[in-house]
C-alpha positions in Angstrom: -36.9 -11.4 -6.1 -33.8 -12.8 -4.3 -33.5 -15.7 -6.9 -33.2 -13.2 -9.7 -30.6 -11.2 -7.8 -28.6 -14.3 -7.0 -28.8 -15.4 -10.7 -26.8 -12.3 -11.7 -23.7 -13.6 -9.9 -21.1 -15.3 -12.0 -19.1 -18.1 -10.5 -15.4 -17.2 -10.2 -13.2 -20.2 -10.0 -10.0 -18.2 -9.4 -9.7 -19.4 -5.8 -9.8 -23.1 -6.8 -7.6 -22.5 -9.9 -4.9 -20.7 -7.9 -5.0 -23.3 -5.1 -4.7 -26.2 -7.5 -1.9 -24.5 -9.4 0.1 -23.8 -6.2 -0.5 -27.4 -5.0 0.7 -28.8 -8.3 3.9 -26.7 -8.0 4.5 -28.0 -4.5 3.7 -24.6 -2.8 1.6 -25.3 0.2 1.6 -21.8 1.9 0.8 -18.3 0.8 0.0 -14.9 2.1 -2.9 -12.7 0.8 -5.4 -10.0 1.6 -7.6 -10.8 4.5 -10.7 -11.3 2.2 -8.8 -13.9 0.1 -6.9 -15.8 2.8 -9.5 -17.8 4.8 -11.8 -18.3 1.9 -9.0 -19.8 -0.3 -7.8 -22.0 2.6 -11.3 -23.4 3.0 -11.8 -24.0 -0.7 -8.5 -25.7 -0.9 -9.5 -28.0 2.0 -6.3 -26.8 3.7 -4.0 -28.4 1.1 -2.8 -24.8 0.6 -2.7 -22.6 3.7 -3.2 -18.9 3.0 -2.6 -16.5 5.9 -3.8 -12.9 5.8 -1.1 -10.3 5.7 -2.9 -8.2 8.3 -4.9 -9.3 11.4 -4.3 -13.1 11.3 -6.8 -14.8 13.5 -5.6 -18.5 13.6 -2.2 -19.1 15.0 -1.6 -22.5 13.4 -2.0 -21.0 9.9 0.4 -18.2 10.8 3.0 -20.7 12.0 2.5 -23.0 9.1 3.0 -20.2 6.5 6.0 -18.7 8.4 7.7 -22.2 8.5 7.0 -23.1 4.9 10.1 -23.2 2.6 8.3 -21.9 -0.5 5.5 -19.3 -0.3 3.4 -17.2 -2.7 1.6 -13.9 -2.4 -1.9 -14.0 -3.8 -3.5 -10.8 -5.0 -6.5 -9.5 -6.9 -5.9 -8.5 -10.5 -9.0 -6.4 -10.8 -10.0 -3.1 -9.2 -10.1 -4.5 -5.6 -6.3 -4.7 -5.4 -5.1 -2.4 -2.6 -1.5 -3.3 -3.1 0.2 -5.1 -5.9 3.4 -7.1 -5.2 5.9 -7.1 -8.1 7.0 -10.3 -9.6 6.2 -12.9 -12.2 2.9 -14.5 -11.8 3.3 -18.2 -11.2 -0.4 -19.0 -11.2 -3.3 -16.9 -12.6 -7.1 -17.0 -12.5 -9.8 -14.6 -13.7 -9.5 -12.2 -10.7 -6.5 -13.5 -8.8 -2.9 -14.3 -9.3 -0.1 -15.7 -7.3 3.5 -14.4 -7.4 6.5 -15.9 -5.7 7.0 -14.4 -2.3 10.2 -12.3 -1.9 
């Protein structure tokens, strides 16, 4: 039963695509929704540090993002978006996009 349920999931490479795009552009820091931030940092092997906009839990990430010269805001592009930041997308995946932080 569980195997059939798991098989219905589709792999979404948006996290890795956004992280690779930001890294290629020399952007090593970003802010995002809590549910994106730590997952993306992990999948990027900390080459891009993504700190949550609310309730950050790891001070070194908070400090790294605050000190970074160039940052991005990463947001959902589907129905999960709670708030959309305006701006030109600099990187885009299937369900996420990154815009330059203001």
